N, C-alpha and C positions, 0 to 999 in steps of 0.2 A: 521285698514288699509282697504282701499277700494279695490274693486276687481281689478282695474287697477294696484295698487301697488303690489298686489300679483303676477299678471301676469309679471310685470317688474322683480321682484325678481326671479321668476321661470325662466324667460328667461336668466337672468344673470348667474344663477347656471347651466343651461343647456349649455350655451355658454362656461363657464369656464371648464365644464367637457369635452366637445368636444375638446376644445383647448388642454387640458392635454393629451387626448388620441392621438390626431394627433401629438403633439410634441413628444410623446413617440416613435412613429413609424417612424418619419421623421429622416433620417441620420443627425448626428451632424457633424459640421466642427470645431474641436477644434483649439485653438490658437497655432500656431507653437512654439512660444517662451515658452508658458506654458508647452507644451508637451515635449520639449527638457529639460526644467528645471526639470520635473518629472523624465525623463529618466536618467539624469546625474545631480543629485542635487549637488549644490555647497554651500559651507559655506557662509553665508551672510557676506559682508564686515564689518569689525569692525567699529562701529559708533564712530566718533570722540568724545573723552571724553571732556566734558566741564570743563574748569578750575574752581576750587572751592576756595572760600574764598580769601586767600592771592594772588594766581595766577590770579584770575579773576580781582582783582583791578589792578594788574600790566599790564595785557593784555589791559584793558581799557585805562590805561595811555599810553601804547605804540601806541594805535590806535588814541587817541585823542590829546595828547600833542605834540607840535612841537619838532623837534629834538634838537633845541638849548636849550630847557628847560629840556631835559632829556638825558644828556650825559651818555652813558653806557660804563664803562670800560670792554670791551668784553674779553680781554685777562686775566685780573684779575679774572673776574667771571668764565671763563673757567678753570683757575687754581684751584679755590676754589670750582668748581662744583656747582655754584649758577646760576640759570636761570635769564635772564634779567627781566622777568616779576616779579619774586620774589624780585629782587633788587629794581626795580622801585616801587613796592608795599610798600616796607619798607620805601623808601624815602617819598612817599605820605602819609603814615600813620604817620610818625614822623612830617611831616609838618602840618598835620591836628591836631595832638595833640598839637603842639606848637601854632597853631592858636586859638584853642578853650580853652586852659588852662587859659589864663588871663581873658577871659570872664566868665568862671565858677568860678574862684577865686573872681572876682569882684561881681558876683551875691551872693556868700556866704557872702562876707563882707557886702553887702547891707542888707542882712537878719539879720546880727548882728548889724545893725545900723551904719556901717562905710561906708561913701560915698567917692568915688574917682572920679577925673575928667575923663570925657569920653575919652578924647584924649590920656591919658597915657596908658590905657589898649589896645587901638587900635594900638598904636605904638609898644608896647611890643609884641602884637600878631604877627605883621608883622616880627619883629626881630626874635622871637622864631620860626616862620614858616620857615624863611630862614635858620636859624641854623639847625632846624630839617631836612630840605631838603638836606643840605650839609653834615650832620653828617654821614650818611651811606657811602658816598664817602671816607671820612677820615678813617672810620673803615675798609672798603674793601681794601684801599691802604695799611694800616698797616698790615692787615692779609696776603695780597698778598706778601708784602716784606718779612714777616716772613716765608711764605711758600716757596718762592724762595730761601731764605737762607738755609732752611732745605733741599730743593731739591739739591742744590749745595753740601751740606755736604754729602748727600747720594750718589750723583753722583760720588764723589771721590772714594767711595767704589766700585761702579759699574764699574768704569773705571779700577780699580785694578783687579777686577774679570774677566773682558774681557781680560786684558793683560795676566792673568794667563791661561785662556782658550786658548788663541792664542799660548802661549809658550808650551802648552801641545800638540799642533798639530791640534787643532780644526779649522774649517773653520770660516770665518768671520761671516756668518749668524748664525752658530751653537754657536759660542762664545757669540754673542749678546743675543740669546735666552736663553742659559744656565745660563748666568750671571743674566739675568732679572728674572729667576725663583728661584734664590737663596734666596732672601729676601722676606719678607711679609709686608713691610711698604707700605704706600700709594704711595711713589715714585716708588718702584719696580712694583706696580700694574699698574701705568700709563705707565711705560715703556713696561710692558708685553702687555697691551692693544694695544699700538701703534704698536709693533712688530707683534702681531697677526693680526691686521687689514692689515698691509702690506703684511703678508703672504697670507691672503685670497684674497687680491687684486693683488697679483703678483708683489709687489713692493719690492725693495731691503730694507734691514734693515736700512741702513744709511739714505735712503730717508724717511723712516718712522720716524726715530729720528729727522731728519731735519724738517719734517712737524710738529712734536710735539713741537719742539723748536720755530717754527714760531707761532704756535697757542697760546702758553703759554708765549711767550717772554722770552725765556731761552737762553741767549747767550752762556753760557758754554756748554749746550747740543748741540748747533749748532756747536761749535768747535769740540766736540767729534765726531759728525756725519761726519764732514769734514775729520778728521783723519782716521776714519774707511773707508771712501770712497776711500782714497788713497790706503789703503791696499786691498780693494776689486777690484778696477779698475786697479791699476798700480802695484800691488804686492809689495808695499813698506813694509819694516820692520816696524812693528807696536808696538812691545813690548816696546821698549825703549821710543817711542813717547808717548804711553799711560801712562807709568809710570811717564814721565816728566809732562804730563798734570795733572795727579792725584796729583803730588807733588805741582804743581803751584796752583791747587784748594785749597789744604790744607793750603798753605802759604797765599793765599788770605783770607781764612776764619780766619786764625790766626791773620792776620793784622787787619781784621774787628773787631775781638774780643778785640784786644789790644786798638784799637781806641775807641771802645764803653766803655771799662774799664776806659780809660783816661777821657772821657767825664763824666762818672759817678763820678770819683774822683773830677773833677772840680766842678760838681754840689754839691758835698758834702762839698766842702771847705767853702762855705758861711754859711751853718748851723753850722759847727764846729767853725767858727770864731765868730758867734753870741753867741754860747754857752760859748766860752771862755770869751767874754766880759761880759756876764751875771755873770759868775763865779767870775771874778775879781771884778765886782760891789758888789757882795754879800760879798766878803772878805774885800774890802776897805771901803764899805759904812758905817758900824758901826763906824770905826775909824774916818772917816771924820765927821760923825754926832756928835761924842763925842768932837772932836776938835772945831767944830763950836759952840757946846753948852758951852764949857769953855770960848770961846771968847765972 
C-alpha cells in the first residue's frame, strides 16, 4: 500500500475515534414510545395462528369460491361444532378424490395393457367429483337430524328438572342454572354454556335459551324459553305448563319412534317375501322337475 493509502486509513480511524468520543458525551434524545414501552412493558399481542392442513384448504375455498358453489349449513355445523372451513375442506377433498380416481385407475389399467376410451373416464370423473362434493352435505344433514332428536330427548328431562326446581321454590334463573348443572351430556353442556354466557352478559336465562334455539334451529327449546319467559316476566304458574311441555316432547319422540319402526317393517317386508318365494321354489322345484321328467 502506498503512503497515500496509509494516510487515508489513518484519517478514517482517527475520525471514527473522534466521532465515538463526541457521541459518548453528547446528550441522547431517546424515542418516547420506546421509553414508555420499557417503563410499562406490555405483553405482545398474540399473533394470529395460521390454519394448518385441513382448515387452510377450507379457508382458501371460503375466500376463492363463490357463495353459490359453497352453500354452508351454518346452523347444522354450529350444532355439531364443526367449523365452516373444515366442512368446506372436506367437500373439496372428496371432490378432488372423485375427480382424480378414474384417471389413476385408467393409468393403472393402461400399464396392465387394458385401454379404455378417453371420454368415459372424463365423464366418470365429473360425476364422482359432483357426488363427492355433495356427500358431506348429506352426512352433515343426517348427523344434525340425529343430534336434534337427541337434544329433544334430553330437553324433556331438562324441562322436568326445571319444573321440579320451580316447585321447590327456586327462582326462574336459579331453576334454569341448577337443572342445567345436573347432567353431564353434551346437551346439558350446551345449555350450561348458553346460560353462563347470558349471566356474564347480563341477559335473562330465557333470552339465552332463545338465542341458543335460534343459533341451532331448535324449535322445542324456543318453546321452552317462551314458557319460562312467561314465568319470569308475568309471574305465571309454570310447573304444570312445563310438565305438559315435557309430556308433549315425549309423546312426539314416541310417535317418531313408532313411525320409524313402521317404516323399517315395511322395508323388511320385501326381503321376507323374496325369501318366502325362494323357500317355496326350493320345496316345489324338485317335484316339478320330476313331473316334467316323467312326461
